[in-house]
C-alpha positions as CSV (number, residue, x, y, z in Angstrom):
1,M,-91.1,80.9,-183.7
2,L,-92.8,77.5,-183.7
3,S,-94.0,75.9,-186.9
4,C,-97.7,74.8,-187.2
5,K,-96.6,71.2,-187.0
6,E,-94.8,71.9,-183.6
7,V,-97.9,73.8,-182.4
8,N,-100.1,70.8,-183.3
9,V,-97.9,68.5,-181.3
10,L,-97.8,70.8,-178.3
11,L,-101.6,71.3,-178.4
12,S,-102.0,67.5,-178.5
13,E,-99.6,67.0,-175.6
14,A,-101.3,69.6,-173.6
15,Q,-104.3,67.3,-173.5
16,D,-102.2,64.8,-171.5
17,R,-99.9,66.9,-169.5
18,P,-99.4,70.4,-168.3
19,L,-97.0,72.4,-170.5
20,A,-94.0,74.1,-169.2
21,L,-93.8,77.9,-169.3
22,R,-91.0,77.6,-172.0
23,E,-93.6,75.7,-174.1
24,K,-96.6,77.9,-173.4
25,L,-95.1,81.3,-174.3
26,P,-94.1,80.4,-177.9
27,L,-97.3,78.4,-178.3
28,R,-99.5,81.4,-177.3
29,L,-97.5,83.7,-179.6
30,H,-98.0,81.4,-182.5
31,L,-101.7,81.0,-181.8
32,A,-102.1,84.8,-181.6
33,M,-100.9,85.0,-185.2
34,C,-102.2,81.8,-186.8
35,Q,-105.9,81.2,-187.5
36,G,-105.4,77.7,-188.7
37,C,-103.8,76.6,-185.4
38,R,-106.5,78.4,-183.4
39,N,-109.0,76.4,-185.3
40,F,-107.2,73.2,-184.5
41,E,-107.1,74.1,-180.8
42,K,-110.9,74.7,-180.9
43,Q,-111.4,71.4,-182.6
44,L,-109.4,69.6,-179.9
45,D,-111.4,71.3,-177.2
46,L,-114.6,70.3,-178.9
47,L,-113.5,66.7,-179.2
48,R,-112.4,66.6,-175.5
49,Q,-115.8,68.0,-174.4
50,A,-117.7,65.6,-176.6
51,S,-115.6,62.6,-175.2
52,R,-116.2,63.7,-171.6
53,G,-119.9,64.0,-172.3
54,Y,-120.1,60.6,-173.9
55,F,-118.3,58.9,-171.0
56,R,-120.4,60.7,-168.4
57,R,-123.6,59.5,-170.2
58,D,-122.2,56.0,-170.4
59,D,-121.5,55.9,-166.7
60,D,-125.1,57.0,-165.9
61,T,-126.6,54.0,-167.7
62,P,-127.5,51.1,-165.4
63,N,-126.2,47.7,-166.4
């Protein structure tokens, strides 16, 4: 089973690239059992959404 540190690395990498099936399966298994890593995943998602919203608003502003 993956450690929390390995899961954090995979969740971060998943922001930049698609994960392989051999990475996704142990990741999902760990997340099913670990509340701390699920919280970290939610935090990453929130940061990604906030960043996208910020850049969208910035693009809408006239120069």
